N, C-alpha and C positions, 0 to 999 in steps of 0.2 A: 546390411544392418550395422549401425554403428555403436559399437559396444566399449568405447573407449573410456578410461577411468576419469576424463573430465566431463563426457557426458553423463556418466553414472553419477557423479558428485552433484552434477546440475541438476539431476532428477530427484536426488536426495534432498537438495536445498529447497526445490520447487514443493515438495512433500511436507517438508518441515514448516516452509511457511503457511502451507494450508493446514497444518496441524495448529499451528500458533493462531490462526484465525478461528478456527472450531474452538478451540479453548477460549478464546476470548469471548465469544458469543455465549459459551457455557457458562464461562463465569461471570459476566454481565447479567445472563437471565437470573443465575441463582442469587449474586449480591443484590440485584433489583427487587427479587422478591423477597429477602430478606428486609431491606428497605421500606419496601410497601406494607409488610405485615406489621414491620413495630414502630412504623412511624408515630404512631399515637401513644406508643407504650414506652419507648426508649426516650430519656430527655435528650435534647440536641441531636434528634438522629438525622437532621439535614448535615451536619458536620460529618457524623459517621459517613454518610452516603459519600461526600466528598471525598473523603479518604479511601472509601472503598472503590471508587472512580479511578483512583491512579494505577492498582495492578492492571486494570483494563486497559489504560493510556499505553501502558509500557508492553503489554502482549502486541496490540495493533502495532506500534511502533517497530518493533523486532521483527514482525512478519514484512513491514514494507521494507526495513534495511537488508532483509535475508533476500528478498526479491529482486533488490537493485542491481544482483550480480550478473542478472538476464543483460542488461541494457548496453553494456559494451561489447556483448557477442552479438545483440541484434545490431548494433551499428557495424560490426564485422560483415555479417549477413547482407545487409544492404550494399556495403561495398562490391561484395562479390555477386549480387544480384540474386540473392538466393530471398526472393520476395516472402514466399511463404514460410519460412522457417524465420525471418526477420519480424513478420506479422506476429506468429505465435510468441517467438520470446519477446516482444514489445508487450503482448497481451499478457503473458505471464510475469512480466517486471513490474508493470504499473496497477495491474488488477488490485493487489492488497493496498495501494494507496487510496484509489477510488472508492473502494470499500471501508477503508478508516475513514475518509473524508465522508460518507456518505453516512456511516454509521454514527459519526461526530456531529452532525447537523445537516448537511445538504439533502439527506432524505429524509432524514426523522423529522426535520422542523418545518421544511417547503414543501413535501409530497406527501406526508401525513399530517394530523392534524395537531399543530404546534402546541396549543395549550395546554395538552396533556403532558408535553415534553418540559413546558416551565414550571410544572409544580414539582417541587422537590422529592415528593413521595412515590412519583412514577417515571422520574426522569432516566434513571439507569435501566430500569425494565423497558420503558418506551424506545430506548435508543436499540438496544440488543434484541427486542422481539420484531420491531417493524423495519428496523434497516439492517442492524448487523448479519441476523440471521438468514434473511430471505436473499440479502446480497452474496453472503459466503456460500450459500446453497447454489447460486446461479454460477458463481466462480466455480465450484467443485464439477457441476455439469459441463462447463466449457473445457476444464480438465480432462475430463472423461472422454469429450468429445474429440477436441485436437490436440492434446499434450501427448505426442508420439515422438520423444527424443531419439529412441532408437532408430527411427526411420530418417533423421536428419542426416543431410549429406556432409562428409567430412569435410573442413575447412583448414585454412592455414592459422597458424598461431595469432593471437591478438596483436594488433600493431600498435604504436605509439598513438597514433591517430584515433584508433578506436577506443583506446582508453582515455585519450584527453575529452573526446566526444562525450564518452560516458561520465566522465566526471563532471562536465559542463552541465548535463542532464541532471546529475545528483545534486549539483549545487542549486539549479534550480528548483527542485523537489524539497530540499531542505530548507529554501527560501519561503516556498509555499506554506510547509508546515509552520515554521517561526511566525509566519503572520498569524496563521489560524489560532496558533497555541499561545504565542506571546506578545504579539503586536509589533508591527513594525512600520515606520513613516514611509508614506508613499515614493518621499525622494529616494529614501533608500532603497526600496523596491524597484524602481525605474531605474536607477544607477546600476542594480545587480542584474536585472534584466536586459538593459542595454548592454553593458559589459560582455555578459554572457552570449548575447547573440553576436557581437562582433569577434567573440573569440571562436565561437561555433564555424562563422563563416571563413574565420582565419585556418583554422583547423582542419575545416573540409577540404580546402583548397590546397593543403599541404600536399606535396609531391610522395606518392607511395614509395 
């Protein structure tokens, strides 16, 4: 049994990220219901809906940021050939990002009826009900099934290489988010991607 303080904090952060996702879904459903009910009653309800969507975005982003702490730990597990631990930590580290991306469009727009989401009246409610809620539920089931940090093998402290590789992955993730949220030119994206790939190969080949 691994009951080190580091494992305890990792478990708390995982549960905190899950709580943020649940809060985001609950807020999205509530805010979406308000916009839907009052769309024809309150003047310029579309603009109100845009403002109500900002806290939802913040909650998802906080869950993503909190979860990224697992990535350097997953890299360390890979170096130590702890494949099962690495897979679980990677899943926990990137799942909130996929939930965010799915709830913001990849699932709501492409796997369900997009015309509903294109209307201002049902936009927030549609994203939260058909994407955010089921994806978060699946993530909760995955945590119940596989997240057992107390059973993880004790490992050495994080090396500089693990931190650097985790940092490169973080830059890639933030780049993807920037593309989706703010837009970025293809040349800039290609430059960041190529630079990150070169850096990843260089860091991975560093001596231990």
